[in-house]
N, C-alpha and C positions, 0 to 999 in steps of 0.2 A: 673518844669517838673520832672517826676520820672527818675531815672537813667536807668531803664530797662523797655522796652516795649515788652511784650510777645504777640506773635500771635500764638494762639493755634488752629491748624486745626482739625476739627471734621467732621465726616460724619455719616450717618445712619449706624447702626450696627445691623444686623439681629441676631436672636437667633441661627441660624444655624452656624454662624461664631464663636460662643462661644466654639464650639467643635473642633476648629482648633488644630491639633496635634502639631503645632509649639508653642502653648501657654503653659506656666506653669499651673499646676493644680489650682493654686490660682488666675489665671487671671480673672479679671472682669473689664470691661471698666468703669463702673460707679465708682467703687472704685478707679480706677486710676485717674479719674477726681477729686474725693474727696481728694485724696492725693495731687494733685496740689493745690487745694483750701486751704488745711490745712497747706501746707508748704509755701504758698504765704506770702510775707512780703509786706504789703500795703504801708509801708513807703518808700520802694525803687522801687516798681514794680507795673505797671498797666498791664492789659491784655485785649486782644480782642479775642473773639472766632470767627474763620472763619468757618462757618457751611455750608457744601455742602449738599444741600437739594435734590440732583438729585435722590437719592434712598429712600428718606423718609423725611417727614416734621419734623422740630425741635419740633413742638407741641406734637409729639408722643414719645419724648425722655426725658431723665432726664435733658436736657438743656432747657426745655420749659420755665422756669422762669428766665433764665439768661438775663441780660440786655445788656452787652457789646458784641453784636453779629453783625457780618457782614455776610449776607447770599449770597452764590454763588450757581451756578447750573452747575456743571462740570461732576461729575461721574467718574473722573479718578484722581489719585494722582498727576500725572504730571501737568494736567490742573489746579488743585486746587492750586498747588504750584505757578504756574505762576500768577494766579488771586491774590493770597496772596501777592506775590512780587509786583505786579503792584499797589495793594491797599496801601501797606506800603509806596510806593514812592509818593503817593499823599498827604501824611501827612507832617506836618511842624515840624519835630523833629529837635532838635539841632544835629549838626554833631557828637557830642560825645555820644549821646544816644545809649545805647546798645539795639540792635534789636535781640530778641531771638525767633527764629522759633521753635515751639514745635509740634510734631505729637501726636496723641491722644492715643498712646500706650507706653508712657514713665512715669516711676515712678521717683520721686525726693526725695532725703534726705533733712531733715530740714537744713536751712541756705544755701541752694544752691545759693541764690541771693548774699550772701556775697562772696562765692567762685567765682562766675561768675564775679563779679565786680573786685575782687582781681586778677583774671587771666589777665585782661586787663591792669594791672600795668606792665606786661612784654611787650617787644617790639614785639607784635604779631598782627595779623589781624583777626583771627578767634579763637573762643574758643568753645570746646565741654565739657560738664560735663559727657559725656558717655565714659567710658573706654572700648574700644572694645576688647573683648577677642580674636577675630580673628586676631588682629594685632600683637600678640606675636608669630609670625611665622618667619621662616628663611628669607623669601623674604623681610621682613620689618626690618631686623637687623640694617641697617644703620640709620633708624629713631629711633629705640628703644634703643639707647645707650647713649643718652644725657638727663638726668633728670634735670629739672629746679625746682626752688622753689620760692614761694612768702611767704608773712607773714602767710597765712592760709592753704596752700596746696602745694603738689608737682605736677609737670606737666611734660608731655613728648610730644615732637613733634610727630605728627602723619600724615601720608600721606593723609588720607581722613576720612570722617565721614558721617553720614546719613543726611537727611534733617531736623534734629533737631540740630541746631547750633546757635551760637551767633556771631554778628559782630557789629561794629559801623555803624551808619547811613551813615556817610561819605563813608566808605568802600563799603557799599552795593550799593550806587549810582555809585561809580566808577566801580564796578564789575557786574553791572546789566546785561550786554550782556552775560557774561559767566554764571552767575546764571540762566539766562533764557535759554540759548543755550542747556543745558543738560536736559531740561525738554520738549523741543519742539520735538515731534516725538518719545518720549520715554514713556514707561509705565512699571514700575514706572520710576521716574526720575533717570537718571544715575548719582547718587550723587558721587560715587567713581571717575568716570571719571572727574567730575566737579572739585573736590578738587585736583586731580592730575594736571589738567591744571592750577588751581590757584597756586599750589605749584611751577610749572614750571615758573610761572610769579612772583615768589619770595614772594608770600603770605604765611604767617606762620600760621599754625593751631596747637593748643595744646589741650591736653586732660588731665583732672584731674586724679590724682592717689591718692587713689582709686577713682572710679567714684562717682559723686553726682547725677547721673541719670542712668537709664538703659532702653534699648529697651526690651519690654516684649515678647521676643521669647526665647525658651528654650536654643538653641545653641548659642545665642548672649547676654545672660545676662552679665552685667558688673561684673567682678570677685571680690571675697573677701567679698561680702556684702550679708547678708540675706535680700533680697528685700521684701519678703513676709511680714515681720514685719512692713513695712511702709504703708501697706494697712489697 
């Protein structure tokens, strides 16, 4: 069995949304997906696309020829996360398998799989490859003072992350109630509140420094990296 199982959530994306002012000028959803495929290491990683068909059929998208697809009909981010979570928990993965939730607007740097695996060599419960620029603020100073390192990267404890994150299958099963709780009745999911509660329950989340992935919104790009070149 592969060390990493990626669950990549996708939904129909209208042409109108391409003009979203929160996106960088170079933003293109298909190119982002191609970046994922180009940086995928098939020796370590398998992936499943979770496609939400509520606003458009997959046959009308660049995913039409993809094989590893599980289709859902939700129409909301929060509901699609719950559906993805429930689907994963029906699978028979080893407890140490790394489950990597990925949203469809994240770019990855090459060798991200090695960094992700390496992060779990530390005594942590959750790993994100996304270095949040908004975490370098006074309110987070107690988190941002302890830098860790592994063989391949530096890491920093962080209070929260988005719904693009990784954890072991065993941990996901143990934290199912909390993972689901902050998506029920919210839109989008209250991911910050979720990870704050997990932190209060002594779960440890770390972020790579510098990031090996980024959320593709102008004000939230992972710092220090020219992300456009990876498209």
